[in-house]
Backbone as CSV, one residue per row, in Angstrom:
resi,resn,N_x,N_y,N_z,CA_x,CA_y,CA_z,C_x,C_y,C_z
1,UNK,-65.800,24.302,-54.040,-65.887,25.746,-53.954,-65.892,26.356,-55.347
2,UNK,-64.934,26.006,-56.198,-64.823,26.626,-57.519,-64.881,25.610,-58.648
3,UNK,-64.921,24.335,-58.356,-64.810,23.329,-59.398,-63.419,22.725,-59.386
4,UNK,-63.142,21.940,-60.395,-61.898,21.177,-60.429,-60.849,21.748,-61.373
5,UNK,-61.159,22.801,-62.093,-60.235,23.342,-63.076,-59.242,24.291,-62.413
6,UNK,-57.986,23.912,-62.432,-56.933,24.684,-61.764,-56.846,26.107,-62.314
7,UNK,-56.884,26.243,-63.630,-56.763,27.568,-64.231,-57.960,28.454,-63.859
8,UNK,-59.164,27.898,-63.875,-60.347,28.680,-63.487,-60.245,29.157,-62.048
9,UNK,-59.821,28.281,-61.181,-59.657,28.622,-59.773,-58.669,29.776,-59.613
10,UNK,-57.545,29.656,-60.271,-56.515,30.677,-60.153,-56.975,32.001,-60.764
11,UNK,-57.662,31.944,-61.864,-58.175,33.175,-62.486,-59.229,33.830,-61.585
12,UNK,-59.964,33.016,-60.837,-60.939,33.565,-59.896,-60.229,34.368,-58.810
13,UNK,-59.119,33.851,-58.331,-58.314,34.602,-57.365,-57.880,35.932,-57.969
14,UNK,-57.350,35.853,-59.177,-56.856,37.062,-59.838,-57.984,38.072,-60.077
15,UNK,-59.103,37.622,-60.592,-60.191,38.559,-60.903,-60.810,39.140,-59.629
16,UNK,-60.913,38.342,-58.587,-61.452,38.853,-57.318,-60.569,39.966,-56.780
17,UNK,-59.254,39.767,-56.849,-58.319,40.763,-56.363,-58.383,42.024,-57.234
18,UNK,-58.419,41.843,-58.537,-58.473,42.998,-59.435,-59.765,43.801,-59.232
19,UNK,-60.874,43.106,-59.027,-62.141,43.798,-58.775,-62.074,44.591,-57.474
20,UNK,-61.463,44.015,-56.453,-61.330,44.748,-55.181,-60.486,46.004,-55.374
21,UNK,-59.370,45.857,-56.071,-58.502,47.005,-56.309,-59.212,48.100,-57.096
22,UNK,-60.090,47.700,-58.009,-60.819,48.650,-58.844,-62.049,49.215,-58.142
23,UNK,-62.333,48.720,-56.933,-63.492,49.210,-56.184,-64.814,48.704,-56.738
24,UNK,-64.773,47.596,-57.471,-65.990,47.023,-58.045,-66.730,46.194,-56.992
25,UNK,-68.001,46.007,-57.224,-68.817,45.192,-56.324,-68.354,43.741,-56.411
26,UNK,-68.273,43.103,-55.241,-67.825,41.719,-55.151,-68.945,40.832,-54.628
27,UNK,-68.985,39.604,-55.121,-69.888,38.607,-54.548,-69.337,38.218,-53.179
28,UNK,-70.122,37.484,-52.421,-69.674,37.056,-51.087,-68.379,36.244,-51.189
29,UNK,-68.299,35.341,-52.132,-67.104,34.518,-52.279,-65.920,35.347,-52.760
30,UNK,-66.159,36.279,-53.666,-65.083,37.161,-54.114,-64.544,38.003,-52.958
31,UNK,-65.418,38.425,-52.053,-64.971,39.192,-50.883,-64.046,38.357,-50.005
32,UNK,-64.416,37.111,-49.791,-63.588,36.225,-48.966,-62.221,36.046,-49.618
33,UNK,-62.219,35.779,-50.916,-60.961,35.580,-51.633,-60.117,36.848,-51.573
34,UNK,-60.733,37.993,-51.848,-59.991,39.257,-51.853,-59.432,39.581,-50.471
35,UNK,-60.156,39.242,-49.421,-59.657,39.487,-48.067,-58.437,38.611,-47.775
36,UNK,-58.487,37.358,-48.196,-57.335,36.471,-48.006,-56.144,36.996,-48.802
37,UNK,-56.376,37.425,-50.037,-55.290,37.981,-50.852,-54.715,39.223,-50.173
38,UNK,-55.569,40.065,-49.622,-55.111,41.290,-48.959,-54.162,40.967,-47.807
39,UNK,-54.358,39.833,-47.162,-53.509,39.427,-46.048,-52.159,38.865,-46.505
40,UNK,-51.977,38.760,-47.827,-50.756,38.169,-48.373,-50.135,39.087,-49.421
41,UNK,-49.566,40.208,-48.991,-48.966,41.136,-49.958,-47.823,40.518,-50.756
42,UNK,-47.226,39.477,-50.230,-46.136,38.819,-50.954,-46.613,38.164,-52.253
43,UNK,-47.924,37.999,-52.410,-48.478,37.372,-53.617,-49.103,38.383,-54.576
44,UNK,-49.171,39.640,-54.216,-49.868,40.625,-55.046,-49.270,40.741,-56.442
45,UNK,-47.969,40.826,-56.569,-47.334,40.945,-57.888,-47.612,39.704,-58.727
46,UNK,-47.567,38.547,-58.111,-47.836,37.304,-58.831,-49.264,37.304,-59.376
47,UNK,-50.206,37.831,-58.613,-51.601,37.853,-59.061,-51.823,38.814,-60.226
48,UNK,-50.924,39.759,-60.393,-50.997,40.671,-61.539,-50.458,40.031,-62.815
49,UNK,-49.789,38.905,-62.686,-49.169,38.229,-63.821,-50.179,37.269,-64.458
50,UNK,-50.622,37.543,-65.696,-51.609,36.671,-66.335,-51.112,35.233,-66.516
51,UNK,-49.802,35.040,-66.580,-49.256,33.701,-66.769,-49.214,32.885,-65.476
52,UNK,-49.473,33.516,-64.354,-49.415,32.812,-63.064,-50.446,31.694,-62.975
53,UNK,-51.553,31.842,-63.686,-52.596,30.816,-63.640,-52.114,29.494,-64.229
54,UNK,-51.107,29.550,-65.081,-50.585,28.343,-65.728,-49.296,27.832,-65.089
55,UNK,-48.743,28.576,-64.161,-47.439,28.264,-63.595,-47.527,27.110,-62.594
56,UNK,-46.478,26.328,-62.551,-46.343,25.294,-61.525,-45.472,25.855,-60.408
57,UNK,-45.703,25.379,-59.214,-44.942,25.809,-58.046,-44.423,24.558,-57.346
58,UNK,-43.357,23.945,-57.911,-42.899,22.656,-57.381,-42.286,22.763,-55.984
59,UNK,-42.746,21.902,-55.125,-42.224,21.834,-53.758,-40.741,21.496,-53.799
60,UNK,-40.357,20.656,-54.763,-38.960,20.245,-54.877,-38.049,21.451,-55.090
61,UNK,-38.592,22.510,-55.708,-37.818,23.718,-55.937,-37.884,24.689,-54.774
62,UNK,-38.489,24.245,-53.682,-38.592,25.083,-52.499,-39.648,26.168,-52.613
63,UNK,-40.554,26.012,-53.561,-41.582,27.021,-53.769,-42.856,26.666,-53.010
64,UNK,-43.494,27.695,-52.499,-44.825,27.548,-51.924,-45.822,27.887,-53.013
65,UNK,-46.836,27.067,-53.151,-47.895,27.354,-54.120,-48.806,28.402,-53.485
66,UNK,-48.769,29.645,-53.976,-49.572,30.698,-53.350,-51.063,30.444,-53.451
67,UNK,-51.499,29.804,-54.522,-52.924,29.523,-54.682,-53.382,28.461,-53.682
68,UNK,-52.552,27.459,-53.470,-52.868,26.436,-52.472,-52.882,27.064,-51.077
69,UNK,-51.884,27.877,-50.794,-51.797,28.517,-49.482,-53.051,29.359,-49.198
70,UNK,-53.394,30.219,-50.148,-54.578,31.069,-49.943,-55.862,30.245,-49.943
71,UNK,-55.888,29.182,-50.742,-57.055,28.295,-50.759,-57.283,27.628,-49.412
72,UNK,-56.198,27.313,-48.723,-56.347,26.707,-47.394,-56.910,27.721,-46.402
73,UNK,-56.511,28.979,-46.532,-57.117,30.015,-45.689,-58.623,30.091,-45.938
74,UNK,-59.012,30.003,-47.188,-60.433,30.061,-47.539,-61.169,28.838,-47.000
75,UNK,-60.543,27.685,-47.101,-61.137,26.470,-46.536,-61.384,26.646,-45.044
76,UNK,-60.402,27.199,-44.337,-60.578,27.442,-42.901,-61.723,28.423,-42.648
77,UNK,-61.824,29.472,-43.458,-62.913,30.440,-43.292,-64.268,29.752,-43.450
78,UNK,-64.366,28.869,-44.426,-65.616,28.133,-44.633,-65.899,27.197,-43.462
79,UNK,-64.869,26.509,-42.979,-65.050,25.607,-41.843,-65.502,26.379,-40.606
80,UNK,-64.879,27.518,-40.374,-65.207,28.308,-39.186,-66.601,28.905,-39.278
81,UNK,-66.997,29.342,-40.468,-68.324,29.964,-40.589,-69.438,28.952,-40.332
82,UNK,-69.199,27.692,-40.682,-70.216,26.668,-40.466,-69.946,25.772,-39.276
83,UNK,-68.863,26.044,-38.546,-68.424,25.187,-37.443,-68.426,23.719,-37.871
84,UNK,-67.809,23.488,-39.016,-67.741,22.147,-39.591,-66.309,21.822,-39.908
85,UNK,-65.699,20.830,-39.323,-66.300,19.874,-38.414,-66.689,20.519,-37.074
86,UNK,-67.705,19.963,-36.491,-68.253,20.510,-35.250,-67.158,20.666,-34.197
87,UNK,-67.071,21.872,-33.646,-66.099,22.162,-32.604,-64.891,22.939,-33.098
88,UNK,-64.732,23.069,-34.401,-63.540,23.752,-34.932,-63.535,25.228,-34.562
89,UNK,-64.702,25.827,-34.500,-64.773,27.259,-34.175,-64.248,27.517,-32.770
90,UNK,-64.620,26.685,-31.801,-64.126,26.856,-30.430,-62.619,26.616,-30.341
91,UNK,-62.131,25.624,-31.078,-60.691,25.367,-31.095,-59.941,26.562,-31.682
92,UNK,-60.482,27.120,-32.743,-59.875,28.301,-33.372,-59.820,29.463,-32.373
93,UNK,-60.927,29.718,-31.701,-60.967,30.827,-30.732,-59.939,30.630,-29.629
94,UNK,-59.826,29.412,-29.139,-58.859,29.122,-28.085,-57.436,29.391,-28.581
95,UNK,-57.127,28.898,-29.767,-55.794,29.126,-30.338,-55.542,30.604,-30.599
96,UNK,-56.544,31.282,-31.169,-56.387,32.703,-31.498,-56.219,33.541,-30.234
97,UNK,-56.951,33.202,-29.189,-56.801,33.926,-27.923,-55.396,33.751,-27.370
98,UNK,-54.858,32.564,-27.526,-53.528,32.279,-27.003,-52.440,32.991,-27.803
99,UNK,-52.567,32.997,-29.123,-51.527,33.617,-29.952,-51.717,35.117,-30.089
100,UNK,-52.968,35.568,-30.026,-53.247,36.985,-30.235,-53.123,37.409,-31.688
101,UNK,-53.018,36.442,-32.587,-52.824,36.731,-34.005,-53.625,35.709,-34.818
102,UNK,-54.743,36.143,-35.382,-55.618,35.211,-36.097,-54.941,34.625,-37.337
103,UNK,-54.126,35.426,-38.010,-53.460,34.922,-39.210,-52.453,33.829,-38.840
104,UNK,-51.695,34.053,-37.800,-50.747,33.032,-37.337,-51.488,31.785,-36.869
105,UNK,-52.643,31.975,-36.242,-53.461,30.848,-35.814,-53.880,30.011,-37.012
106,UNK,-54.316,30.688,-38.072,-54.710,29.959,-39.276,-53.534,29.179,-39.850
107,UNK,-52.339,29.744,-39.811,-51.169,29.027,-40.317,-50.902,27.778,-39.489
108,UNK,-51.073,27.862,-38.185,-50.922,26.670,-37.348,-51.958,25.612,-37.736
109,UNK,-53.192,26.054,-37.902,-54.269,25.130,-38.247,-54.048,24.510,-39.626
110,UNK,-53.460,25.280,-40.530,-53.213,24.781,-41.882,-52.220,23.628,-41.897
111,UNK,-51.337,23.577,-40.903,-50.431,22.434,-40.794,-51.234,21.157,-40.593
112,UNK,-52.234,21.216,-39.711,-53.094,20.054,-39.480,-53.939,19.750,-40.715
113,UNK,-54.536,20.772,-41.281,-55.382,20.591,-42.457,-54.590,19.966,-43.603
114,UNK,-53.410,20.484,-43.861,-52.582,19.947,-44.940,-52.218,18.492,-44.726
115,UNK,-51.872,18.155,-43.491,-51.504,16.759,-43.192,-52.693,15.827,-43.386
116,UNK,-53.870,16.246,-42.909,-55.069,15.414,-43.027,-55.461,15.246,-44.491
117,UNK,-55.368,16.307,-45.266,-55.703,16.214,-46.696,-54.698,15.332,-47.436
118,UNK,-53.414,15.467,-47.103,-52.398,14.642,-47.736,-52.624,13.164,-47.414
119,UNK,-52.915,12.857,-46.156,-53.157,11.468,-45.762,-54.387,10.907,-46.463
120,UNK,-55.433,11.722,-46.593,-56.652,11.269,-47.271,-56.376,10.985,-48.744
121,UNK,-55.640,11.883,-49.382,-55.325,11.691,-50.792,-54.451,10.455,-50.992
122,UNK,-53.486,10.293,-50.134,-52.572,9.152,-50.232,-53.300,7.828,-50.056
123,UNK,-54.288,7.805,-49.156,-55.001,6.558,-48.868,-56.260,6.384,-49.711
124,UNK,-56.639,7.410,-50.467,-57.841,7.312,-51.294,-59.129,7.336,-50.494
125,UNK,-59.081,7.978,-49.324,-60.268,8.059,-48.458,-60.635,9.520,-48.220
126,UNK,-61.785,9.706,-47.618,-62.198,11.041,-47.204,-61.324,11.489,-46.035
127,UNK,-61.132,12.797,-45.890,-60.354,13.285,-44.745,-60.992,12.861,-43.422
128,UNK,-60.167,12.503,-42.474,-60.624,12.052,-41.163,-60.850,13.268,-40.269
129,UNK,-62.113,13.657,-40.092,-62.433,14.840,-39.286,-62.010,14.674,-37.839
130,UNK,-62.143,13.475,-37.317,-61.756,13.250,-35.917,-60.255,13.445,-35.727
131,UNK,-59.466,12.944,-36.667,-58.019,13.131,-36.568,-57.650,14.599,-36.766
132,UNK,-58.359,15.283,-37.645,-58.140,16.711,-37.865,-58.368,17.484,-36.570
133,UNK,-59.496,17.222,-35.904,-59.794,17.900,-34.639,-58.782,17.518,-33.561
134,UNK,-58.355,16.260,-33.550,-57.350,15.821,-32.573,-56.028,16.563,-32.799
135,UNK,-55.667,16.760,-34.053,-54.444,17.506,-34.374,-54.561,18.946,-33.873
136,UNK,-55.716,19.559,-34.092,-55.927,20.931,-33.621,-55.876,21.003,-32.094
137,UNK,-56.428,20.008,-31.429,-56.389,19.974,-29.963,-54.948,19.849,-29.455
138,UNK,-54.124,19.104,-30.203,-52.721,18.971,-29.807,-52.012,20.316,-29.904
139,UNK,-52.423,21.160,-30.846,-51.848,22.509,-30.940,-52.119,23.299,-29.673
140,UNK,-53.307,23.131,-29.133,-53.690,23.844,-27.923,-52.872,23.360,-26.731
141,UNK,-52.534,22.078,-26.731,-51.814,21.502,-25.601,-50.326,21.872,-25.608
142,UNK,-49.809,22.364,-26.725,-48.373,22.715,-26.812,-48.017,23.832,-25.861
């Protein structure tokens, strides 16, 4: 989506949000990022901090990485727009209809996405789309 540079990625989040606040024209990707940021007011002050792009957010310290969190929302938006992996859009609709809250639905889905990405990274393989979809289906069965 943005390349591999952590600082560039984080600055893109910051600049997209600042452009939205200033009423400037946004690219399609900047709009998606700014919309995700808008849904997370708890991160707005952090995005105003120029040093946030260099900051670490260690899990051991009980911190949530806001850039990772918002990035997962963006990943879901991309998956849903292309229905990739195939069938994810229908699973999302089913979950969203049940919860009545699309943001909460995305948070549920992010649990599956995070686990699949962690397992792929740990094993040095590509993420298992079938297991990802199976995890999402288990959410529906709860």
